[in-house]
C-alpha positions in Angstrom: 38.5 27.9 60.1 38.8 24.5 58.3 40.1 26.3 55.2 42.9 27.7 57.3 44.1 24.3 58.6 43.9 22.8 55.2 45.8 25.6 53.7 48.4 25.4 56.4 49.0 21.7 55.9 49.2 22.2 52.1 51.8 25.0 52.4 53.9 22.9 54.8 53.7 20.0 52.4 54.9 21.9 49.4 57.4 24.3 51.1 60.4 22.0 51.0 59.9 21.3 47.3 60.4 25.0 46.3 63.7 25.4 48.2 65.9 24.7 45.1 63.8 27.3 43.1 65.1 30.0 45.5 68.7 29.1 44.5 67.9 28.9 40.8 66.4 32.4 41.0 69.3 33.7 43.2 66.8 34.3 46.1 68.4 32.1 48.7 70.0 34.3 51.4 73.7 33.8 52.2 73.4 33.3 55.9 77.1 34.0 56.4 77.4 37.1 54.2 79.6 40.0 55.6 76.4 41.8 56.5 75.4 39.1 59.0 78.7 37.7 60.3 81.8 39.7 61.0 85.0 38.0 61.9 87.5 40.7 61.2 90.1 39.6 63.8 89.7 35.9 62.9 89.9 36.8 59.1 93.2 38.5 59.7 94.5 35.5 61.7 93.5 33.0 59.0 95.0 35.2 56.3 98.3 35.2 58.2 98.3 31.4 58.6 97.6 31.0 54.8 100.4 33.5 54.0 102.9 31.8 56.3 102.2 28.5 54.5 102.5 30.0 51.0 105.7 31.9 51.7 107.4 29.2 53.7 107.6 31.2 56.9 107.9 28.1 59.0 109.2 29.9 62.1 106.2 32.2 62.2 103.8 29.3 61.7 105.6 27.3 64.4 105.0 30.0 66.9 101.2 29.7 66.3 101.0 25.9 66.7 101.4 23.7 69.8 104.5 21.4 69.7 102.4 18.3 69.1 100.5 19.8 66.2 103.8 21.2 64.7 105.3 17.8 64.5 102.4 16.6 62.4 102.1 19.9 60.4 105.7 20.1 59.4 105.5 16.8 57.6 102.6 17.9 55.4 103.5 21.6 54.8 104.6 20.9 51.2 101.3 19.3 50.4 99.4 22.1 52.0 101.4 24.6 50.0 100.6 22.9 46.8 96.9 22.7 47.6 96.6 26.4 48.3 95.8 28.8 45.5 98.4 31.4 44.4 98.6 34.6 46.4 96.8 37.0 46.8 94.0 34.9 48.1 90.3 35.9 48.5 88.6 34.4 51.5 84.8 33.7 51.6 83.4 32.7 55.0 81.2 29.6 54.7 80.6 28.4 58.3 81.5 29.2 61.9 81.2 27.1 65.0 81.8 28.9 68.2 82.8 27.3 71.5 85.9 27.0 73.6 87.6 27.1 70.2 86.6 28.6 66.9 86.2 26.3 63.9 85.7 28.2 60.6 85.4 27.1 57.0 86.5 29.3 54.1 86.4 29.1 50.3 89.7 30.4 48.9 90.2 31.9 45.5 93.7 32.5 44.2 95.2 34.8 41.6 95.7 31.8 39.4 91.9 31.1 39.4 92.2 28.0 41.5 89.9 27.3 44.4 90.3 25.5 47.7 88.3 24.7 50.8 90.0 25.6 54.1 88.9 24.2 57.4 90.8 25.7 60.4 90.5 25.5 64.1 91.8 28.4 66.3 92.0 28.9 70.0 89.9 32.0 70.8 91.8 35.0 72.0 93.8 38.0 70.9 96.8 35.9 69.8 95.1 32.9 68.2 96.9 29.5 68.4 96.5 27.1 65.5 94.8 23.9 66.6 94.0 22.3 63.3 94.0 22.9 59.5 92.9 21.1 56.4 93.0 22.2 52.8 91.1 20.5 50.0 91.5 21.7 46.4 88.3 22.4 44.4 87.8 22.0 40.7 85.4 24.9 40.6 83.6 27.3 43.0 81.4 25.6 45.5 78.4 27.6 44.2 78.9 25.9 40.9 79.8 22.4 42.2 76.9 22.2 44.6 74.3 24.0 42.5 70.9 22.2 42.3 70.5 20.1 39.2 68.9 16.8 38.0 71.5 15.9 35.4 73.9 13.0 35.9 72.3 11.6 39.0 72.3 7.9 39.7 69.3 5.5 39.5 69.0 5.5 43.3 68.5 9.3 43.2 65.6 9.1 40.7 64.0 6.2 42.6 64.1 8.2 45.9 63.0 11.4 44.1 59.9 9.5 42.7 59.2 8.0 46.1 59.3 11.4 47.7 56.9 12.9 45.1 54.5 9.9 45.7 54.6 10.5 49.5 53.9 14.2 48.9 50.9 13.3 46.7 49.6 10.9 49.4 49.8 13.6 52.0 48.1 16.2 49.7 45.3 13.7 49.0 44.8 12.9 52.7 44.7 16.6 53.6 42.2 17.2 50.8 39.9 14.4 51.9 40.2 15.4 55.6 39.2 18.9 54.7 36.1 17.7 52.8 35.1 15.4 55.7 32.3 17.5 57.2 31.8 15.4 60.4 35.4 15.4 61.4 36.3 17.3 64.6 39.6 18.8 65.8 40.8 19.5 62.3 44.0 21.2 63.6 45.0 18.0 65.3 44.2 16.0 62.3 46.2 18.4 60.1 49.3 17.9 62.2 48.7 14.1 62.4 48.3 13.7 58.6 51.3 15.9 58.0 53.5 13.7 60.3 56.0 11.1 59.1 58.1 8.5 60.8 61.7 7.5 59.8 63.8 10.1 58.0 65.6 9.2 54.7 68.1 11.6 53.2 70.4 11.3 50.2 72.7 14.1 49.0 73.8 14.8 45.4 77.1 13.0 46.1 75.2 9.7 46.8 75.5 9.6 50.6 72.4 7.8 52.0 71.4 8.3 55.7 68.5 6.5 57.5 67.1 7.7 60.8 64.4 5.1 61.6 63.4 6.5 64.9 63.1 10.1 63.9 59.6 11.7 63.5 58.7 15.1 62.0 56.0 17.1 60.3 56.3 17.8 56.5 59.9 16.6 56.2 59.6 16.0 52.4 61.6 18.2 50.1 65.1 19.4 49.5 67.7 20.8 51.9 71.1 22.3 52.0 72.3 22.3 55.6 75.3 24.6 55.1 76.6 26.5 52.2 79.5 24.3 51.3 77.6 21.0 51.3 75.6 19.6 48.3 71.8 19.5 48.1 70.0 16.5 49.4 66.5 15.2 49.2 64.6 14.0 52.3 61.3 12.3 53.2 59.7 10.3 55.9 57.1 7.5 55.7 53.6 9.1 55.6 52.3 7.2 58.7 49.7 9.8 59.6 48.3 10.1 56.1 48.2 6.3 55.7 46.3 5.8 59.0 43.8 8.5 58.1 43.1 7.0 54.6 42.6 3.6 56.2 40.3 5.0 58.9 38.4 6.8 56.2 37.7 3.6 54.3 36.5 1.9 57.5 34.2 4.9 58.2 32.7 4.7 54.7 32.1 1.0 55.1 30.4 1.5 58.4 28.2 4.2 57.0 27.3 2.0 54.1 26.3 -0.8 56.4 24.4 1.5 58.7 22.1 2.7 56.0 18.7 1.0 56.0 17.9 -1.2 53.0 15.2 0.2 50.7 12.0 -1.8 50.7 11.4 -4.1 47.8 7.8 -4.0 46.4 6.8 -7.5 45.3 3.5 -8.1 43.5 0.9 -10.1 45.4 0.1 -13.4 43.9 -3.5 -14.2 43.1 
């Protein structure tokens, strides 16, 4: 049984480190592929909005937008038209947020080979009303821009990467010593405790650093890609559980050494 808990902790510790390998081997599933998410009606509505902007059909576009939005939208229509790729445009669904309204993100590829990121908010219904739109030109496909790599990163990236690997090594060491401690009871609780960390640090490949000092988790070290259109980020937490176990282990070893009786010393009798 102790082998199971040791193996479980070790797998949890190393799982996050192998996530980029799935992408490099093209094994990472596309959670928003057409096989998993179908937005046929919304796809047609978004395609119509894009077509209206490209072809200058302002009257049709105005019929989809509330008056307040149209006042803002009419002023930026030329900029939106320039940012959109040339028709015909291929749409790739990246993210969906359902609620009272529908917020969707698409990657657009035009006939001219240009790419753009489209964020659009629609009022749910048969005749969707446009509630918001944003177009950001892209230099290359998102799969290429946000691919996992270690080239061209800043010094802060390498420092945090080294710190993350040190924390993983500390946890693996603590789990190994815990597994070899024969007198330790409740190993499953100790496995969770040693695997726990306090304070989450994340930094994405664009250099955005986030600190969550009051957040706790189990085996948070590794890499993550929250959604398809965001860059990779590394994350780790302070190994509080592993550090406490290693300190307690030193105390236990000192107590055991002091508790051992001293060997008798034979001294010759003087005559």
